[in-house]
C-alpha positions as CSV (number, residue, x, y, z in Angstrom):
1,M,-4.6,67.4,-77.0
2,E,-8.2,68.2,-75.7
3,I,-7.4,66.3,-72.6
4,I,-4.4,68.6,-71.7
5,L,-6.5,71.8,-72.3
6,E,-9.3,70.4,-70.1
7,N,-7.0,69.3,-67.3
8,W,-4.5,72.2,-67.4
9,P,-5.3,73.4,-64.1
10,M,-4.3,70.1,-62.5
11,L,-1.1,70.1,-64.5
12,L,-0.2,73.6,-63.3
13,G,-0.9,72.6,-59.7
14,G,1.4,69.6,-60.2
15,I,4.1,71.9,-61.8
16,G,3.8,74.3,-58.8
17,T,4.2,71.3,-56.3
18,T,7.1,70.1,-58.4
19,I,8.9,73.5,-58.3
20,A,8.2,73.9,-54.5
21,L,9.7,70.4,-53.8
22,T,12.7,71.1,-55.7
23,V,13.4,74.6,-54.3
24,L,12.8,73.6,-50.7
25,G,14.6,70.3,-51.0
26,Y,17.6,71.9,-52.8
27,G,17.7,74.8,-50.6
28,F,18.0,72.8,-47.4
29,A,20.4,70.5,-49.2
30,L,22.6,73.5,-50.1
31,I,22.8,74.4,-46.5
32,L,23.4,70.9,-45.1
33,G,25.7,70.0,-47.9
34,T,27.9,73.1,-47.4
35,A,28.1,72.4,-43.6
36,L,29.1,68.7,-44.4
37,A,31.8,69.9,-46.9
38,V,33.2,72.1,-44.1
39,C,33.4,69.0,-41.9
40,R,35.0,67.1,-44.6
41,V,37.9,69.6,-44.8
42,S,38.0,70.5,-41.1
43,P,41.1,69.6,-39.0
44,I,38.9,67.7,-36.5
45,P,39.1,63.9,-37.4
46,P,35.6,63.0,-35.9
47,L,33.9,65.6,-37.9
48,R,35.7,64.5,-41.1
49,G,34.7,60.9,-40.3
50,A,31.1,61.7,-39.6
51,A,30.7,63.7,-42.8
52,T,32.3,60.9,-44.8
53,V,29.9,58.2,-43.4
54,Y,27.0,60.5,-44.2
55,V,28.0,61.1,-47.8
56,E,28.7,57.4,-48.4
57,I,25.4,56.3,-47.0
58,F,23.0,58.8,-48.5
59,R,24.9,58.9,-51.9
60,N,24.3,55.2,-52.3
61,I,20.7,54.9,-51.0
62,P,18.1,54.9,-53.9
63,L,16.0,57.9,-53.6
64,L,12.9,56.0,-53.9
65,S,13.9,53.8,-51.0
66,L,14.6,56.7,-48.9
67,L,11.3,58.3,-49.6
68,I,9.3,55.4,-48.7
69,L,11.4,54.7,-45.6
70,I,10.7,58.3,-44.5
71,A,7.0,58.3,-45.4
72,F,6.0,55.1,-43.8
73,G,8.9,54.7,-41.2
74,L,8.6,57.9,-39.5
75,P,4.9,57.3,-38.3
76,D,6.0,54.1,-36.7
77,A,8.5,56.0,-34.7
78,G,5.8,58.4,-33.6
79,L,6.8,61.3,-35.9
80,L,4.0,62.4,-38.4
81,L,4.9,64.5,-41.3
82,P,2.6,65.4,-44.3
83,Y,3.8,63.4,-47.3
84,F,5.0,66.8,-49.1
85,W,7.3,67.4,-46.2
86,C,8.5,63.8,-46.3
87,G,9.4,64.4,-49.9
88,V,11.2,67.6,-49.1
89,L,13.3,65.7,-46.3
90,G,14.0,62.8,-48.6
91,L,15.3,65.1,-51.4
92,T,17.3,67.1,-48.9
93,L,19.2,64.2,-47.4
94,S,19.9,62.6,-50.8
95,S,21.0,65.8,-52.5
96,A,23.1,67.1,-49.6
97,A,25.5,64.2,-50.1
98,F,26.1,65.4,-53.7
99,V,26.3,69.1,-52.7
100,C,28.9,68.3,-50.1
101,E,31.2,66.6,-52.7
102,N,30.7,69.4,-55.3
103,V,31.5,72.1,-52.6
104,R,34.6,70.0,-51.3
105,S,35.8,69.7,-54.8
106,G,35.4,73.4,-55.3
107,I,37.3,74.3,-52.1
108,N,40.2,72.1,-53.3
109,T,40.5,74.2,-56.4
110,V,41.5,77.2,-54.4
111,P,45.4,77.6,-54.2
112,I,46.7,76.5,-50.9
113,G,48.8,79.7,-50.8
114,H,45.6,81.9,-50.6
115,A,44.5,80.0,-47.3
116,E,48.1,80.2,-45.9
117,A,48.2,83.8,-46.6
118,A,44.9,84.2,-44.8
119,R,46.0,82.4,-41.7
120,S,49.2,84.5,-41.7
121,I,47.2,87.6,-41.0
122,G,45.3,86.0,-38.2
123,L,42.2,84.5,-39.8
124,G,40.9,81.2,-38.2
125,F,39.7,78.1,-40.0
126,F,36.1,79.5,-40.4
127,G,37.3,83.0,-41.2
128,V,39.5,81.6,-44.1
129,L,36.5,79.6,-45.4
130,R,34.1,82.4,-45.1
131,Y,36.2,85.3,-46.6
132,V,38.8,83.6,-48.8
133,V,38.1,80.1,-49.9
134,L,34.4,79.9,-50.5
135,P,34.0,83.0,-52.4
136,Q,36.7,81.9,-54.9
137,A,35.5,78.4,-55.0
138,F,31.8,79.2,-55.7
139,R,32.7,80.2,-59.2
140,T,33.9,76.6,-60.0
141,M,30.9,75.0,-58.1
142,I,28.2,76.7,-60.1
143,S,28.0,74.2,-63.0
144,P,28.1,71.0,-60.6
145,L,25.5,72.6,-58.2
146,V,23.1,73.4,-61.1
147,N,23.5,69.7,-62.1
148,V,22.5,68.7,-58.6
149,F,19.5,71.1,-58.8
150,I,18.4,69.5,-62.0
151,G,18.9,66.1,-60.4
152,T,16.7,67.2,-57.5
153,L,14.1,68.4,-59.9
154,I,14.1,65.1,-61.8
155,G,14.2,63.1,-58.5
156,S,11.1,64.9,-57.2
157,S,9.1,62.8,-59.6
158,L,9.6,59.8,-57.3
159,C,7.6,61.7,-54.7
160,A,4.6,60.4,-56.7
161,A,5.2,57.1,-55.0
162,I,4.3,58.6,-51.6
163,S,1.2,60.4,-53.1
164,V,2.7,63.9,-53.4
165,A,0.7,65.7,-56.1
166,E,3.5,66.7,-58.3
167,I,3.7,66.5,-62.0
168,T,4.1,62.7,-62.3
169,Y,1.5,61.9,-59.8
170,V,-1.0,64.2,-61.4
171,T,-0.2,62.6,-64.8
172,Q,-0.8,59.1,-63.2
173,Q,-4.2,60.2,-62.0
174,L,-5.1,61.7,-65.3
175,N,-4.1,58.5,-67.0
176,I,-6.4,56.5,-64.9
177,R,-9.2,58.6,-65.7
178,T,-8.4,59.0,-69.5
179,A,-6.2,56.0,-70.5
180,E,-4.1,58.5,-72.7
181,A,-0.7,57.3,-71.1
182,V,1.5,58.1,-74.2
183,L,0.1,61.7,-74.6
184,L,0.1,62.5,-70.9
185,F,3.5,61.2,-70.1
186,L,4.9,62.8,-73.2
187,V,3.5,66.2,-72.0
188,A,4.9,65.4,-68.6
189,G,8.4,64.8,-70.1
190,V,8.3,68.0,-72.1
191,I,7.5,70.0,-68.7
192,Y,10.5,68.4,-66.9
193,L,12.7,69.1,-69.9
194,A,11.6,72.8,-69.9
195,L,12.2,73.1,-66.4
196,S,15.7,71.5,-66.5
197,L,16.6,73.7,-69.5
198,A,15.6,76.7,-67.6
199,A,17.6,75.9,-64.6
200,A,20.6,75.1,-66.9
201,S,20.2,78.4,-68.7
202,G,20.1,80.2,-65.4
203,G,23.3,78.5,-64.2
204,I,25.2,79.4,-67.4
205,A,24.1,83.1,-67.0
206,L,25.2,83.0,-63.4
207,E,28.6,81.4,-64.3
208,K,29.2,84.2,-67.1
209,A,28.2,86.9,-64.8
210,L,30.7,85.7,-62.1
211,A,33.6,84.8,-64.5
212,P,37.0,85.9,-63.4
213,G,38.2,89.0,-65.1
214,R,34.8,90.1,-66.4
215,R,34.4,93.8,-66.7
216,R,31.5,95.8,-67.3
217,R,31.6,97.5,-70.7
218,P,31.5,101.4,-70.4
219,T,28.1,102.9,-71.5
220,T,27.9,105.2,-74.4
221,T,27.5,108.2,-72.1
222,Q,30.7,107.2,-70.2
223,A,32.6,106.8,-73.4
224,M,31.5,110.2,-74.7
225,M,32.5,112.0,-71.3
226,G,35.8,110.3,-71.4
227,A,36.5,111.5,-75.0
228,Q,35.4,115.0,-73.9
229,Q,37.8,115.0,-71.0
230,A,40.5,114.0,-73.4
């Protein structure tokens, strides 16, 4: 355990990099995936086809292969990116495919009558999505999207393959110096578990807060005022 205490600053740096990779990769994936989902349900066949092709490609390419292709393929094409941003790009492209399918599934849970009613009062395709469909669908998407977030978090460990100094990479470097693989990777696993559980807990709290029919309980002061008025 002394090894962990002595090298805790390095591990903290790795945790910070892992969180940054996950938040940035997932944030961009949420934007791209939502746009792809809109294309998947749009009335324009070319958009539907292009989004479908994207999802099928990036959902079936191993993330490790994608990261290596980006990190070492882009320089050959004349585009130089720091390895950190190569990791963010790889996580974004991969996670966006899963976000797209989850958002599309959420959209399909909204009764068609709601969309038809919105169209009957003059809302166009994007207006129906923005004001009617997506707000309702979001409640059903929370749990699947949290799962994608956790998948992005776990997937960020593969960025060690392109020398991004996240948790796994730092653990590998410490293992080279100390030869304490079991202890170091056990600690790394516990860190990933803690981060995943924190994300899952946040998702559950958000899901409960946005549950249909949820009402705020009256405060004691409000109850007493109501009793006095009665």
